[in-house]
Each structure stands twice: as structure tokens, then as C-alpha cells.
N, C-alpha and C positions, 0 to 999 in steps of 0.2 A: 584131810579137812581141817584137823587141827594145825597141822604145819604151815597152811595157807592163812589161816586167821591169824597166828602167831605174828608170821612175817609181814601180813599187812599191817597189825599193831606197832611193831617195830618201826616200819617205814613212818606210819603216822607220828609216833612219837619223836623220830629224829627230824621230822618236818617241822613239828610244832615248835621243837627246841631251837631249831634254827631260824625260824621266824620270830621267836620271841628275843633270843640275843640281838637278831638282825635289826629289829624295830628299837630296840632298847640302845644300841650303840649308835643309830641314826638321829635318835631324839636327844642323846648326851652328848653333841658336839662339844660342849665346853671343856670335857674332860679330855678331848682329844689334843693332839700337837698342832696348833693354828699353824705352824709352817707346812703341815701335811695337808691341810683340808681347805684353808683360807680364812684368814683372821675376820671376825665378826669386831666391829667398830661402832661404838654410839658416842654421836657428839651431844652433850648434853646444853642447849642455850638457857643460861639464867635470865630469861626475859622472852622476846620474841626475835626472830630474826631480821624481817622484813623491817625496813628502817633504822636497822642496827647495824652500820657498817663494820663496826669490829666483830659482830657476830657473823655477820654474811662472810667475812675473810676467813672466820674460823671454820665455817663449814666448806667454804671452796677449797681451801688448802688441805683439809681432810679428804676431799673428793678427789682433788687432784693427785695426793700422793697416792690413794688406792687406785685411781685409772693408771698411773704411771708403773706402779707395781703390777698392776694385772696384765697391762701390755708384754711386761717382760717374763711374767709367770702365770700364764694363762690359766694353768692346772690348780693353783692355789690363789684364785681373785679373791682380795678382801671385798666384804662388804661393810657398807655405811650407812648407818640409821641417824637422822637428826630429830631430836625431840627437844620442844620447846617447854620451858619451865614456867613461863608467864612471870608477872611483876611481883607477884607477892613471895618475897624472899624467906618468909617463914614456913614455905611449902616447899623450898628447894632440898632440904635435906631428907625429907620423907621421900621425895621422888628419885634421888640419886640412891637412897637406901633400895626403892623398888627395883631400881635398874641392876643393882649389885646382887640382890636377892634372887633376881629372876637367873643369873646363871647362864645367860644367854650372850653375854660380850666379854671378850679377850681383853677390851680395852674401853673404858670410858673417858672421854675427852671433854674437858671445857676450860672455861676461861672468866675468870672475876676474881678480884681480890679477896672475896668472901669465901671461895670454894675451899682453900686449903683447910680453914677450920672445920667446914662440914665433911670434908673427904677424911680428913684425921679421924673423926667420930665414926662415919661409915666404914673405914678401911679396919678399925678395931672389930667390928662385927663380921666383916668378911676379908679375912687375911689373905685370900687367894686372889683378889680382883685387882686388876691393875689399873692405874689412873695416870694421865698425862693432862697437866694444868698448865694453861699459859695465863700470863698476867697474874701470877701470883708467886707464893714462895711457902715451901713446907719441905725441909731437909730431914733427912735420917730416916725415913719411914721407906723400907724395901721394897714397897710396891707403888711408889708414887714419884714420879719425876715432874719438876716444876720449873717453869722459865718465867723470869721476871724480868720485865723491861725497865732499863734505867730512866724512869720518869722525871728523875733529878735534870737530866740533860733536854728531855724533852720539854720541861717546862722550862729550863733557862733559855732555850732557843724561843719559846713562846713570849716570854717576858723581854728578851733582847730586842725583839722586831717590833714589840708594843711600844717599847719606850723610845726606839728610833724614830717611829711613824709619829709618836706623840712631840717629841722633840722638832721634828720637821714642821708639825703642824703649828707649835709655838711660834718658829721662826717665820713662818710663812705669814702669820697673822699679825705680827710686828712691826710697826712702822720703822722704829728706831731703836737703837742699842738699849737705850735706857729702858723704853717699853719693853722690849724682849726680855730684859733682865727682871722687870717687873712681872710680865707674865709668868716667865719661867718659874719664879718664885713660888706661885701658889696653882700652878698647872701640872705639876708632875705629878700625876696621878693615874694609875691604870686600874682595871677591875677584874676580878673572877668570881663569876657565878657558878656556884656548885650546886649539884642536886642534892648531895648529903655530904655530912662529914664523916671520914673513917681515916683509919690510920695513913695509908698512904696519901691521901689528899691533905691532911694535916701535916704530916711529919716530911713529904718528898714534894708533892706537887706545888703547894702554895709557897713553901720556901723557896724551891727552885725558880718559880716565876718571880718571885720579888729578887732572888739574887740575880736572875738575868736581867730585870729591869736596871737595877742598882750597878750594874756592870756597865752600863751606858751612862748613868749619872746617880751617885750616892743618894742623891735627895727624892729619889722616886718612894714614891709609897703607894700599896695596894689596898683598895678596898675590896673586902671579901664578904660574900653574903652566901646564904644557903635557902634553896628552894623547898626543900622539905621531902622531894621526892624526883622521879625521873621522868615525869609526864605533864606536869602543869605548865605549858608555854605562858598563861596569862599572868600566874605568878611570877615566873622567871621576868616577863616584860616588865612588871612594876618594880621588881628589884632592880632591873636595868636601868629605868628612867630615873629611880632616885639616885643611884650612883653617878648616872650622868648629869643631874642637877649637883650633885657633890663634887663636880669637876673632874669625873673620869674621861679620858679621851678615848681610850682604846679597851674593849672588854674581852674578855676569855670564857666562853660558856664550858662547863664539864658537866653537862646535865642532861645527855640524851634527848628525848624528843623536845624537852623543856627549853633547849637552847636555842630553837629557834624563835620563841619569843624574845630571848636577848638580842637576835639578829633583827627583828623587826623594831624593836626598840631603838636599836642603833639606826636603822634605815631613817627613823623618822625624826632623829635628832641629828642626822649627818655626821655621825661618828664611825669608828672602826672598830672590826671584830677580827681576833684572831681564833683559829680552828686548832681543835684538839685531836690526834688519834688517825683521822682521815683527812682526804684532799678535800676542803671545803668551798674552794674558790667559787665553784658553780653555784653554791647555794645562794649568794649573793654578790654576783661580780661587782668590783670597785668597793663594796664594803668589807668583805673577808680580805684582809692583807696580808696573812700569814697562816700556813696551815703545817703544823708538827705532827707526823704520822707515827704510828705503829706498822710494820710489816707483819701482821698478823698471820696473812695468808701464806707468808714465805716460811714462817717459824711453823705454822701448823703442818705443811707439807713437810719440812726437812724433818721434825721430829717424829712425824707419823712413819715418815719412810726409813728412818731408824728402827722404830719399833717393828716394822714389818721385817726387817732384816735381822731382828734381835740383838741390836746394837744400841737401845735406848738406855741410857744409865739410870735405873730406877734407883730411888734413894738419893738422887742428888738434887739440889736447887742450884740453878744457874742464874745468871744474870747477864742481860745482852742489851748493848748500847748501839750508840750511832756507829762506831769503828767497826762494830760486828755486822752493820747492815740492817738492823732491826728496828731501830729508832731514826728518824730523817726530819728534814724539813724540805717541802716541795718549792724549790726555786726555778722548774722550767716550765711551768705552765703559764700559758700566754695570759692567762687572766691574772695571776700575779705579777707578770711583767708590765701588764698596761694598767696595773692599779698602784703600783709602788714604783717611786723614782728610782731612776739608776743609782744615785748616791746612797739610798737607803739599802737597795739590793746589794751593793757592792760591800757594805759593811756586814750586812746579814750572812753573804757568802764567805766573807773571811772568817765568820765565827764558824760556821757549820763545817768549812773546809778544816778548820783545827781539830774539831771533834770527830770529824771522819777519820782522819790520819791519825789520831790518837796522841797529838800533840797537846791538846788541853783533855784533861781527864776529869770527869767529876763523878767520884765515887756515890 
């Protein structure tokens, strides 16, 4: 009887031990090799996805990379979770900290020029957490990879098409050479409406926009105004209207949802708009006469794929531009062709061809 009882107790003890360690290993997946179990990826959206094309592309590119990898490696299919941080930037650091503290994700993906500073602080607290950041720069952190787009090139192309369109409107509205010269002297003005001021805006985008316009004619100047947030379309419309009264003939909004207020003001005044980051011709056909884009879906897909293959160079801060295929100008959209004259399109095409080939390099 004692032998049977001891044997039963031994079996029960072994079974309990197996269940304990089995459950522990199952719940502690973050400690495993992601290449053997399938990586867990979270996309942190600093804002909301719907209505934000740049973030829609981020999520789409990440999902595409995961799907392609899963198709080729079904036994280690990665998982993708998308979490929205909302518009209150003061909360983003605590939200990213929560994601890192959970230990659930092999990689945290995000995109915003403000994220490198946030991630630098979070990474110091959780040195095992890996991050992939697009549209930002942070070099030297062994757990962070960043890809920054060459927005000097992007802004240059926007300024160039804005100035070309302005010059054409001056020529068309002037009946004589004398009137043309007089009109041109006071009308070489374009505008940029920004949601906020931040280093990339002040030091790269705005100067690049001016530089592009002045490549058409050195006499161009830029009226620059700030909304104060990314959603107040009414305020953006007021600023745009004031800029139009001040002589701006083409406006560039970089203001998120507030940018639609700029478009409405342009429609009412009969002037033109250049769009930034995504293809905006369909927003208001005939009013939007240029779109400089970031191929964030392509960037996300390529870099996530490298991560899944164990080849993403953490610690590196890369910069990609037009020649790399991540920054471009949309010139094949029928709405662009219908809205812009052949002469202007030809001059813009010559510029973009030089950037794509690498003949023209804007560091």
C-alpha cells in the first residue's frame, strides 16, 4: 500500500512540475527566439490611423511584410498589432513605455519626427526592447533603427511646382510685356501652412520649399504661418485666406486634418494647392496641382522584412531620398495631367528625373 501511494505521489509531482514549466514557457514567449515561434510586432500610431495616409501606409506596409513572411514561413508567422496613441503628444511617451514594459513585443514600430526622443528615454529603461522608427533619426542606440526621409528633396519639388504654376498664372493674366513685368514684381509669393513648428519643419522643409521656388526665380518669397495643432481646419482656412490676400498664389499645407481648411480657402479664392506626403490630387481636382509623396508603405515593408530575417541594422540611422525610391513626385495621375499645362509638367519632370537619377543631390 505504501509503495502504491508513494508511486502515485511521485507521478502527481512530476505532472505538476511539467504543467508549471509548460505554462510558464508558453506565457513567457518574449524570452524565446522569435525566429522559432514567430515575431510579435506592434505598430504605435502617434495619432489616429483613419484619415492619416502616412500612418495608414505604416500599418499597411507592416502587415504586408508580415503576410509575405508568413506565406513563406507558415510555421513562424509573425503577428501584428496596431495601437493608436491619439493626438495628445504628452501621452505618447507613457504609452510607448507601457508597450515596452509589457514584454509582449519583439519590435515596436512607429513614425514621427518626435518619436526618437521618446524612444531614447524608453529604451534606457528597457534595454532589451527593439524599435524601428520611420520619419525620424536616432543614431548609435543598439536597439533602435531609424529611417529618415530626405524631406529637403521633397520640399524642393513642392516649391518648384508651386513657383512654376505661379509664374504661368502671372504670364496668363498679363496682357503685355510691361504688365507682365509689373505683375511679376509683386506676385512671386507662395505660402506654407504648417500645423506646428518643429526642427524638421523649420530647418529642412521650409528652407527646402523656399529653395525650390527660388530655383525657378530668385525673387520668390514664402509666407509661412502656423496653425498650432493638426486638426483645426477653420483656423487653417483663416490663415490661408490671409496669405491669399497677401498675394500668395499657391499654398502648401502640412497640417494633417487642418490642411483641408487650406484647400477650401484656395477653392474659394481660385488659387492652387500643392499636397505633401501622399497623392492629393483627388482631394480637390483642379485645385491640387502637385503631390510630393513619401513611400512609407514601401519603407515599412522592406525594413520589417529585414527585421524578420534578422538583418535589420539596429544602431544605424539611415536617410533615403528620391534616388532610393522613398521620396517622389506623382506625375502620372490623370488628375495632375488634366490640371497642369504640358509646359509646366515638362519642367517639373526634368527636375524629378534629375533627382531620381542622382544627377541632382540635395543633402
